[in-house]
C-alpha positions as CSV (number, residue, x, y, z in Angstrom):
1,X,0.0,0.0,0.0
2,X,1.3,3.5,-0.8
3,X,0.9,6.0,1.8
4,X,1.5,9.7,1.4
5,X,1.7,12.6,3.8
6,X,1.9,16.2,3.0
7,X,3.1,19.2,5.0
8,X,0.3,21.6,4.0
9,X,1.5,24.5,6.1
10,X,5.1,24.1,4.8
11,X,3.9,24.0,1.2
12,X,1.8,27.1,1.6
13,X,4.8,28.9,3.3
14,X,7.2,28.0,0.4
15,X,4.7,29.0,-2.3
16,X,4.0,32.3,-0.5
17,X,7.8,33.0,-0.3
18,X,8.2,32.3,-4.0
19,X,5.2,34.5,-4.9
20,X,6.7,37.3,-2.8
21,X,10.1,36.9,-4.5
22,X,8.5,37.0,-7.9
23,X,6.5,40.1,-7.0
24,X,9.6,41.9,-5.9
25,X,11.5,40.9,-9.0
26,X,8.6,42.1,-11.2
27,X,8.3,45.4,-9.3
28,X,12.1,46.0,-9.7
29,X,11.9,45.2,-13.4
30,X,9.0,47.6,-13.9
31,X,10.8,50.3,-12.0
32,X,13.7,50.0,-14.5
33,X,11.3,50.2,-17.4
34,X,11.9,46.7,-18.6
35,X,9.2,44.5,-20.1
36,X,8.3,41.1,-18.6
37,X,7.4,39.9,-22.1
38,X,11.0,39.1,-22.9
39,X,11.2,36.7,-19.9
40,X,7.9,35.0,-20.7
41,X,9.2,34.3,-24.2
42,X,12.5,33.0,-22.8
43,X,10.6,30.8,-20.4
44,X,8.8,29.2,-23.3
45,X,12.1,28.4,-25.1
46,X,13.9,27.1,-22.0
47,X,13.0,23.4,-22.5
48,X,14.8,23.5,-25.8
49,X,18.1,24.1,-24.1
50,X,18.2,21.3,-21.6
51,X,16.7,20.0,-18.4
52,X,17.4,21.0,-14.9
């Protein structure tokens, strides 16, 4: 039998931290006048360059 246990509070905390970091990075990029479009396009191409 396969049994799984999840740390729900830990998962929520990690996701919240990542969301905050992304929001800070986006705000910094917008403050510099840079467009997020370039990074979205790069993200779509990333699987072509290898796996991490």
